N, C-alpha and C positions, 0 to 999 in steps of 0.2 A: 504493500500500500504506500509506503514512504517513497520507494523508488518511482512508482507510478505518479505520485503527486509531484515529485521533483521534475520528472520528464514533462508532465503536463504544464507546470509553471514555465519551464524552458520554452515549450511550444507556444503557450499563450503570450508570454512577454516578447517572444520573438516575432509573433504575428501582429502585435499591437502597432508596430511601426507601419505595417501595411494598412491596418485599420485607420491610422491617422492620415495616411496619404489619400485614402479613398474618401474620408470625411471632408478633406480639404477641397474635394471636387465641387462641393456644394455649400460649404459653411466656412466662413472666415476663421482664422486660427484661434483667437482668444475666445470667441463665442462657441466654437466647436468644443474646446477644452472645458468651458463652463457647463455646457449641456451634458457632456460626458460625466463630469463629477457631480452634477445635480442628480443625475440618475443613480450614480453610485451612492451618493449621500442618502438618498431616499431609502435604498435597500439597507444601508448601514444603520439608519435610524430605526427601521423595523426590527433589525436584528438586536439592537440595544434594548428595545422595548420588550421583545420576546424573552430575552435572557435576563432582563431586569438589571442591566449594567448601569451604574451611576455615571452620569456625564458631568458631575459637579467638578468645577475647576477652581482651584485656589487663586485668590487675587494676585498673589506673588508670582504665579506662573503665567498669568494672562499675557504679559508682554513678550515673554519667551515663546509662547505658543504663537502669538501674533507674528513675530519675526520668522519663526520656523515655517509658518503657513505662507508668508510672502516668498521666502526663499524656495520652498518646494513647489508651490503652485503658480504664482505669478512669474517667478524667474525661471524655474525649471520647466514645468509643463507648458507655460505660456510661450517661452522661447523655443522649446522643442517643436511645438505646433507651427510657430511662425517660421522657424528655420527650415522645416521640412517642405515648405512651399518651393524651395529652390534646390533641394537635394533629393536623391532617390532614397527610398526607405532603408535600403541596405547600408548606404554610406552614412546616413543619419545614425543608424545603430552603431556603426564603427566609431564615429565621433563621440557618441554618448558613452561608449565603453571606457572613456577616460574617467568616469564617475569614481571608481575606487582610488584612482591616483589622486584626485582632488580630496577625497576623504582622508587619505593618509597625510596629505599636505596640510589641510586645515587642522587635523587632530594633532599634528606635530608642532606647527608654528603659530597657528592662530589661537587655538583653545588650550594648548599646552597639556593635552591629555595623553600624549604618547611621547616616548623618548626618541630623539633623532639618532639614526644610525647611518653609516656610510652607504650601506646597500640600499637604503630607502632613497637616498639622493641619486644613486645610479639608476634605480628603477624609475624615478621621476624623469631623469634625462632620457631614458629609453622611451617612456610614454610620450614625451615631447617630440622625440625624433619620429615616432610612429605617426603622430598627428601631422607633422610637417610632410611626411611622405604621402599620406592620403590627401592632404590639402593640395599639394602641388599636382598630384595626379588629377584631381577634380578640376583644377584651374586649367591644366593643359588640355583636358578633354573638352572644356567649354570655352576655350579661347579667352581665359581670364574674365569670365562673366562676373559682373558686380554682384549679382544675386547669390552666386556660389560663395563669394567672400563673406557676404553678410550672413548667409544661412549657416555656414560653417562656424562663424564666430558666435552666432546665437546659440547653436547647439552646445558648443564648448562652455560658454558662459552659463547656460542652463544647467549643464552637468556640474559645474563649480558651485552654483547656487544650491542645487539639490544635495550635494555632498556636505555643504556647510550646514544645511538643515539637519541632516542625519547626525552629524557630530554634535551639534547644539542639543538635539534631543537626547542623545546618549549621555551627555555630560550633565545636563540640567533637568531633564524631564523624565528620567528613567523610572521614577516612582509612580508615575501616572499609568493607569491601565492602558495598554497599547491600543485597544479598540476605541476606548473613550478619547484617547489622544488623537487617533486618526479622525474621529468625528469632528473634534474642534478644529484640527488643522484643515480638514476638507471644507468645513463650513466657512471659515474665514478665507480660505484660499479661493473659494467660489466667488466670494464678494469681490476680491481683487480681479479675478478673471472677467466678471461681468462689467466691472468698472472700466477696465482697459478695452473691452469689446465695444461698449457704448461710446467710449472716448475716441477710439481710433478706427473703427471698422464701419464698412458700408453694408447695411442689412438688405439693401435692394437687390443685391446679387445672390442672395441665399436661394438655393434650390434643394428642397427636401425630396430627392429622388429615393426610390426603394433601396438602391445601392448605398447611398449616403446614410440613410436612416439605419440600415442594417449595420453599417460600420460603427455608428455612434452607439447603437444598442450593444454591440459586441464589446466595444471599448469600456462602456459603463458597467455592464453586468458581468461579463466574463473577465475582461482585462483589468478591471479595478476591484469591484466588490468581491467576486468569487476568488480572484487570484490573491488579493491581500489577505482574505480570510484563511485560505489554504497556506499561504506563506507563514502567517503567525502560528498556525497549527503545526507546521513542519519545523518551525524554529524551536518549538518546545521539545521536539523529538531529536533534532539534529543540531550540530554545532553551527555557529554563524559562518565558520570557515568553509564547511562543506556546502552551505547554501550559497556562498559567494561564487561558487563555480558556475552559477546561472549566468553571471556576467560574461563568461567566456562562450557560452553556448548560444545565447540569444542573438548576437550579431550574425552567426552562421545560419541560424533559422531564418532571420530576416533576409539575408542574401539569397537563400534558396527560394523562398516564397516570392521575393521581389522578382526573381528571374522567371518563375512560373506564371506570375500574374501580369507583370509589366514588361517582361522580356528584357529586364535590365541586366546586362552582362558586366560583372565586376572585373576590373582590370588587374593584372598581375601586381602592379605597383600598389594598388589599394589593399590587396590581400597581404602583401609584404608589410605594409604599414600596420595593418590590423595585428599581425603576428608580433611585430615589435612592441605595439601597445600592450598586448597580452603578456609579453615577457616582462615589461615594466611593471605591470600589475602584480604578476607572480612574485617578482623580486621585492616589491614594497610590502606585500602581505606575508612574506616569509619571516618567521621568527629566527633569532640568532642561532639557536641550537640546531634547527633544521638546516640553516645556511652552512654551519660548520660541517655537518654530516655530508652535505652535498659537495662542499669544497674538498673534503677528504676523499670522496669517491673520485672526483675529477682528477685530483693529484695522483691517485694510485693507478689510473687507467694507463698512462704512458709506460709506467713501470711494468704492468702486466703484459703490455703489448711487446716490450723489448725482451722480457724474460724468456729464455729458451725453454723449449719443451712445453 
C-alpha cells in the first residue's frame, strides 16, 4: 500500500504540470490557480468538519502563517502558473526541481536551522550549473525569446518562495496540526491569488471548455486535496528523506506525459541539465556520515581495479 501510494503521488504530481498547461488554454494564471485551490479548500474544509479537527490559530502564529501563505501560494503557485505560459510542462518541472536546493539554502543561511557544510555548497553550485544548462538550451531553441527568460525566472523565483515557506513552517509552525495549517495557508493564499487575478488579468478571454474544466477539477481534487492528504498519511509511515525522492521522479513523468500529449521533445542538453540539478540535490541532502561512506567507496575503486587477480 505504501509503495503504491508513493508511485501514485509521483504520477499525480508529475501530471499536474500538464494539468496547469491545459488550464492555461482557457483561464489566466492567477485566476486559474485561485479556482484550483478554492476547490481544494472546499474539500479540505469538509474533511476538517468530518474529522472534527480544530482550525483554531494562535494570534502569535497568524503573521507567520500569513507570510508562509504568501510565499507558497502567491509567489510559488502564482508564478508557476504565470511562468508556464511561456515554457513546456516538462521544462517547467525541471526548473521547479530546484525546490530542494533552495530549501537547503534558506535553512542554512536565512533561518539558520541547518549547519553549513562544504558538500552543500558544491551541491548548490551543481544545481546552479544545471539551471544554466537548461536555461541556455531553452533560449537557443526559441531564439532568445523574452517570454522564455521571464517564464524561467518566474518558475525559479516561485521555487525559492515555496522553499522559504517550507523552512519557515518547519522552524516556527511545527506544533500546529498539519491539516489545520494547510487550511489556513490555503485560505489566505487564495485571497492573494484572487487579488492578483483581479488586479492584473483580463477575464474577457476566459473560456471554460470541457478540457479546461477537467484540468482544473483534476488539479483541485486529485492534484491538491487527495495528493496532500495521501502525502501527510505517507509521511507518518515513511521518512521525509524517502519521500523526497518524489522530486526526482516527477520531472521525468512530466517529460513523458508532455511528449505524449503535446508532442514536446526534450533536448539532450535539457536532460543533461536536469541530471546535474539532481546531482546537486542529492549532494545537498546527503548527511556527512553517508558522504564519508560514499567517499571511501570511490577511493577504494581504483585500488580494486589495479589489484591483480
